[in-house]
N, C-alpha and C positions, 0 to 999 in steps of 0.2 A: 099959748095957742088955741083958739075956739074951734077950729075945724081941723079935723085932719083928712089928709087926702089919700084915698086907694086907688090906682089906675092898675087895673088887672092885665092890661098889654104892655104898657111900658114902665109900670114900675119896679122897685126894687126893694127885697126884703133883707137889706145889710145896712151898715154903717153909712154907706152913700146917700141914703134916703132920710128925710125930715120928716116928711108929713105935709110938705107943702104942695101947692099946685106944680110948681117946677120940680120938686125932688119928691114924688108920691111914693108911698109903699105899694106893694105888689099884691097884699093878702090882707084882709080884715083881722085874722088871727093874729099875725106878727103886728100889726100897728096897734092892736088892743094890748098886747103884752108891753109894748114901749111906752105906751100913752094910758095906764090903768085910771079907772075912776079916782078923783081925788076928793076928799071932804064933802063926799054924796054926789058930786057933780061929775056927768060923763061927758066926754067931749063929743061934738058933733063929726061922726065918721060919714063922710062924702064917699062915694063909691064911683068910678067911671068904668063902666064895661067896653069891651072892645067893639067897634064900629061894625053894624049890620047892614045888610043890603039886600035887594031883590033884582033878579035879571042883570046880574053883572054890574048894577048900579049902586054904590057904597054911599049910605046916609051920610048927612053932615057929621061933624064929631059930636059925640054924646055928651050929653050934659053930665054935672055931678050930681048925683042923688044920693038921699039919706041911706043909709046902710039898712037892708031889710032888718025886721024885729028878730026873727029865726036866726038870722045869719049873727046878729048880735048877742043874742042869748048864748048861741054855740061857743062864740069867742069868750064871753063872760065865764062859762064854764072851763074853757082850757084855760083861763087866767087863775080862776081858784084852783085849779088841779097843779098849775104850775107853782104858785104861791105855797100850797100845801109840801109839794117836793122840794121846794127851795127852802123852808123851813126846817125840814128832815134833813137834808143836806147839811142846814148851818148847825142844827142840833149835833149830828155828827161829828163833824169839824170840830165843834166845841167838845166833844166829849173825846175824840182823838187827840186833841190836844191836851186836854187835862190829863188823858193817859199818859200820854208821852212824856208830860211835865213830871208825873208821878215816877216814871219810868226812868227818866233821866235822874231825877233827885235819888232813886234808889240806886243806879249805877253809880252816881257820884258817892254815895256812902259807901257802896261795895268796893270803889277803889281805895279807901281806907283800910280795909281788912286785908292784912297780910297773915300769911301761915308758914310756919317754919317746921322742919322735921324735928321731932323730938329726939334729941342724943341718947336719951336713958331707953329708948325702945331696942328689942334685939336687933342686929345687922340683918337686913333683907336680902332673902335669896332671890338672884334674879333667875327667872324662867321663862319659857315660852308659854303661851297662853294655852296649849294641850298639855301640858306637864300633868301626869297623874301619877309618876312615881310614889307610892305610900312611904318610902325610905326618905324622899326628898319634900314630899306635901302632906301635911297632918291639917284634916279640917277641925275647926272647932264647932261643937254643937250648940246650938240655942235652944232654951226653953220655949214652950208654945203659949205661955201665959203673959201676955203683955202688962206692963205697968200702966196704972189708972190714966196718967197724962200722955200716954204714948198712941199714936196712930192704930187704930186695931187691925189696921191691914199688915202692918211691918213691926216685926219685934227683933229686936237685936239686943236685950238685955238677959244677963244669966248666962251661964256656961257649964256644960257638963264633959268631962272627959279631957279636960286640960285645954290650952291655948292653942289655937293653930299656927302654922307656919307664917311668919311675916316675909311677905314677898315683893319683889320690884318686877314691874311688868312695864312693857312699852307697846303701844299700837295706835290704831286710829279708831275714831269712833263711830261705831257702826251703827246705832241707835241710842236716843237719850229720850228720857221722860221725867217729869218733875212731880212727886207726889208729896204736896205739903213742905214740910222741911228738908225732905229727902230727895237726893238726886240721883237716879239709876242711869248707869250708863253700860252699854255692851261694847266692849272694847274688840278689835279685830286683828290680828299681826299677822294672817296668812296662815298660821299653824292652828288656828283654833279661835274660839270665841270664848269671853269671860265678862260675867255682869259684875260691876264694880258699884259699891253703895258709898255716896257723899253724904255726910249728914253734918249738922254744926255749921262751924266757920267755912268748912271746906264747902259748903253747898251754896254759901254766900258770897264769895268773892267775885270780883268783876268777871274773871276768867270764866266762872261756873255760870254765871247769869247770860253771858253772851257766848256759850258754847255752841258750836256748830257741829253738824256731821262732817266726818273726815277729818278733824282736827286730831293732830298727833299728841300724844299724851305721855306722861311717865307717872306710873303711879303705885305708891308704896302701902301695903296694908296686910291684914290678916285673912288667911282663908278661913271661910266658914261654909257648912252646909247650908244649903237655903231652908227657910224655915218651913214649917208643914204646910202643905197647901199651898205654898210657893213653887214657881218655876225659873229656870235658869239653864243656861248651856250646861251639860254635866252635872246639874243639880248642885252646884256650887257656888259661891260668889266672893269677890274681894271686899272686904269692909276697909275702906281706904281711911289712913292717918295723916296722909301726905302726897301732893302731887305737883307735878310741873308740867307749864306747857312753856316751851322755850320761844323765842322771838322766830318767827317766821311758821313757827308750827301750826297757827290757827286757820282753819279753812274758811273762806267766805260765806256770809249767809245772804240773805236778800234774793234779789234777782240772778245771782250767780252762785246762790246755794247749789249743791250738787243735784239735790232732788228736784230742783226747777230746770238744771241745764240736761239731765237725762230722766227726764219723767217717765214714767212705765209706759204711756201711750204716745211715745214720740215717736216720729217716722223713721223708718229704717236709714235714711240718708243722714239723719241727724246723729242717730245712733251710731252709725258707723266712723263719723267725722269726729265723735267724740268716744271711741273705742276707748281711749286711755281711761277715760271714767266708766264707762260702761262695764269693764272688767272689773270694776269694784262691785258689781250687782251680786245677788245671791246666786242668780241663775249662772250668768257667764263665767264668775269663778268656780261654780261647782263642775262646770263643764271642762275648765283648765285644769281642775284636781283629777278628774277623771282621765283626761288626756295624759296627765303625767303617769298617773298609774298604770295606763294601758302601754305607754311606751317603756315603762321599766318592765312590766310582765313581757313584752316583746324579747327585752335583752334577756331576760331570765330564761324564757323559754328556748331561745335559740343555744343560749348555754347549756340548758339540758339536752337538748338533741344533737349537741356537738356540732354547731354551726359557729364559726369564727367571724368575727366583726372586721370587717375591713372599710376604707374611705376613699371611694372611687371621687374623680376629678368632676367639678360642675362645669368647667369650661371644655369643651369637646369640639371635634371638628367632623364628626359623623352623626349619622341620623340612626333612629332605632324605630319610630312610630311613623315616619313619614314627613317630608319637607314642609308641607304646608302649614305644619304647628311648631316649627322652629322659631325661637329666637334669636335673630343672626346680629352680631356685631362685629365691628373691625377689631382683630386682634394682632397690634403690631404690624399692620399693613397686610394681614391674612384674614380670610373670612372664619368666623367662628360661630359657635351656638352655646347657648346655655342647655345643658342636659335634659332630652326627655325621659331618660331612664340611665341607670348604671348598670343594666344587664349585662352589656358586650364585655365591660371591666370585670364584672364579677366572674364571667366564663373563663377569663384569662386566668383567674387566682385558684381555680380547682386543681390543676395539677400541684400545686406546691402547697396548699393550704387545706385542702379538701372542702367540704360543705362550707358556705361562707354567706355573709348576709351583709346588708347595710340599711341604715335608716336616714336618708338623705332628703334633700330637696328637689324636685324635679319641677320643669317649666314646660307648658304647652300654650304657644301662642294661638289658640282656638278661641274666635270671638263669640263664644257660646255664653248665653246669660242664663242659663238654667240653675235650677238650685243645687246640682249635683257637680257644677264645673268650677274649676280655679285655673287662674293663669301660674300660681306657684303653689305647689302640695306638697306633703310630706310623703314619700314613697319608702314603705318597707318592700324589699327586695332581697330575693335569696336564689342561689344557684346550688343544685345538689348533682353529685358525681355518681356516675355508674348506677344509675336508676332506671325504672321502666315508668310508664305513664300512670299506671297503677300506683307504683310507689308515691308518685307526686301528688295526687290526689289523697292519698292516706297521709303524706306527711302536712298538706295544707288543712286538713281536717283536724289533725293533732295540735297544729300550732293553734290556731283560731280558737278552738275550745279550751286549752290550756291557758291562753292568754287571758280569756274570761274568767276560768276558774281563778288564776293568781290575782286578777284587779279585784273581784268580789269576795277574796278572802279578806281584804281590808275593810273592816265592819263601817269604818267611815265612807270609803267609795262605794261600797254596797249601799249606804243610804242615799249617797248623792244620787246613784243610777236610779234608785227607787222613787225619788223625788222627781227627777228629770223625765223616767220613763216607768211608771208604774206597772205597766204590762210585760217589761222585758223578763224573759225568762231567757237561760242559757241553752242553745240549741240542742236538739236530740240528734244523737249519732246512730247510724251514717246519715250523711247529707244525701239527699234525693239526686240519683245520677240521671241525667237527661241528655240524649244526644240531639245535636243540633237540628236533625231532620225529623226527629219526634218532636220537637219544639213548634217547627214548621206547621206539623199536623196538628198540634194543638191550637194554634192559632186560628187555623183554617177551620176547626170544628166550631171553635167558640166565637167565630165571626169577626175576628179582629183583624183589620185591613192593614196594609203598609202604607208606607208616606204617601204613595201615587192613588191611595183609596181602592187600591185593588187587593185580592186574596194573596196573601203569602204564598211564596214559591221558594223553592229551594234555589241557593243561590244570594237571597236577600239579606242584606245586611240589617239586622232586626233592629229597629229603631227604639229608642229608650222608653217611648211611652207604652209600645206596644209589649216590651220586654217586663216592665214593671207591672203591669196588668196582669199578665201571666204569673209572674212571682207573688203578687199578693193575692191572687186567686188560689194558688197552690199552698202559699201562707206558710212556707218552711224553706230553709236554705236549699239551694239548687245548684249542681255542678252541672252547668250546662258545657258539653264538650262536643268535640269534633266538628268543628266549622270548617267552611269550605277554604280550600286554599287562597282563593281569589280575593277573600275579604278580610287575610288575617297576614301578619308581618312576614317579611321574607325568609327570616331565619328559623320559622317553624317546620318541624318535621312531619311529614306525611304518614298517613295511617297505611300500613303494609297493606292490610286487608281490602282497603278503600282509597286509593290514592287522590280520589277527589278531594278528601278531607285532611286536616291535620289533628295531631294528637296535642289538641289545644283544649284550654278550660276557661270558663268565666264562673266565678263564684257570685251567686245572686242571692242577695238577701231581702226579705218583705221591708216595704216601706223605703228602700234606699235603692235597690238595683245591684247593678255590677260593683263588687268592692274589691274583686280580684280578677286579674287576669295572668294566664301562665301557659307553658308548653313544654314539651320536650323540644331539644333544639337539634338542627340539623349538624349530623356528626360528620359526614361524609365530604371531603374534600370538593370532589366533582360537582356532589348535589348542589353545595353552597355555591360554587361559580355560578352554575346554572341558574340559581335563584337571582344572583345578583344582574346577571344578564336579562332574565325575566322582567324585572323590576327597573331596568335601565339605571342601576346603580353602579357608578365606578368602584371596583373593587380595590384600588392602589389605597386609598387612605383608611382602608380596613384589613391591610396587611397584617397588622398585629392580631387581628381577630382571626383571619384567615390561619394563621400559623398555628392556632389551637388544633386545627384538623390536619396538620402536617407532623407535628411532632407529638405522637401519642394521643390520638384521638379517642373518646370515651361516649358511651350514651351518658346524656346528663338533661338536665331540665330544670326550669324555676320558675319564677313568677314575682309579680309585682303587685303589692296591696296598698290602695288609697287609705292613709290612717286616718283622715278626716272623714271618709266615708264609712269607715268601720266604727267611728263614735258616732255619727250622725243615726247608724242604725243603733248602736248600744244606748245612746241618750235619747232617742225619739226626737231627734233634731228635725226641722223644716227643710233646713238648707244646710250644706257642708260648711257655709262661710262662718256659723256660729261655733264650728270647731276649731277656727283658727284663732291663734294670738291677734293678727292684724291680717284678714283676708286680702289677697290680691286676685282681682277678676276684670274683666273688660270694664274699663272705666274707672277703676279704683286702685290707687298705689300711694294712698296717704290714709293717717298718719303713717 
């Protein structure tokens, strides 16, 4: 073709165009790429621009004219750039093809390498990865001088003090790196981390060369101290002499590798959808370890203060915190709810078992999307018999501080908390006591408005934002007490000296806000019946609760503590969702 046609109005830069008058290209650059100079000859590029006109009269169809020299030069430069880029890409393809062929050849050779356990070695002792009992595990000590033909950064020759214990461990690959002829693995089993060193044929098998993170392994070998200057978890490592990767144990690589699916900067929605994989990460698992320790500490603390554990029902037909936040369902033809709180049931146990507690799930159908709200949460609740309001506050302070002390007494948990929340320190006692009326004055003085943009006044239900601003400014735990009866639950006892308010308390923590709510309970039968009437509650479904005031009543009180909020405060978490195994909140009920 001697002439190539470009029509800037009707042409197309696609496979449909061929450069003829009837099928022109749209741009000179595209045409030049399709028909570059050949044997020093450049085709004639003819261009037709859109028709022009004046005073509304369009000129006759414009003629085909040779492309401008400046435009041709620009197109030629673009072509040269395109050529260089294509050349580089071709080189890369060739290089990758060569590397792929070489790797495939290595992998094919690796498939021929088989390993077997040496029957002459001592029988391996099966251990968890955190096992440190010196009666069970002995570490071999290596010399610091490497042989001439060894990697100067790695030394495994020589021994002083006898052989180390030969062990058998199971776990998943948490990290891995190759250093010349040595493969280093960090194995994880949920109890600890252990560096494993594979050398010789062990590092050259097909399984070793294609190893991926999260692959499950069974490894045998001798326990050593790490060489001088090296670092490993607990300053020890396992020198492998044999390992197995059973069918189905190998984790995927490539696009499906765990590091690609739950990348560090992935959006929250993706991380929540893949929570089952996210939990394997260092931060998420550390929070779960702290949660386990804290829950254990609550059980131990309650045993120390002589509270007995009970297990109230989760399916109920009464409300505790108001009907608007109840999850309702049909229970064999009757209306029922998921529990908002186990408090009422705990009160019924006081006469027979004394002070009691439970750690159970509670549910709130509250369509709130704040970072401290959940639809399902773990509720630590306790009820205490024959107590005053001051007794309740002292007990609360004792329990929370003791729980922290027990949890942090485990060095591993203390390390996790330090990593998650470097600024955390156990709170000083006593906690600051602040009446609701004083909080209102504080908010007015500091010009913190209510949700309507007005100065706070007595009777306001202090909003979360204002409450947190106050707590963060004071920067210490606060027992906020004596809330107006109108904004608190029907069962709360009124203050004898000021009947406008109740003997109620919220414990506020910096960075989180409220983590505990409690009160003394109405213990007079007539007063409780009046509270039902005032709130428009039918007392008949509560007959079993009301009977506690008829059959030997007593001054008593209790509280509920949100475990996830407690953990968010302790671990410095932005949201309580990160303190849940699988969080449930508005719009999230999976996985």
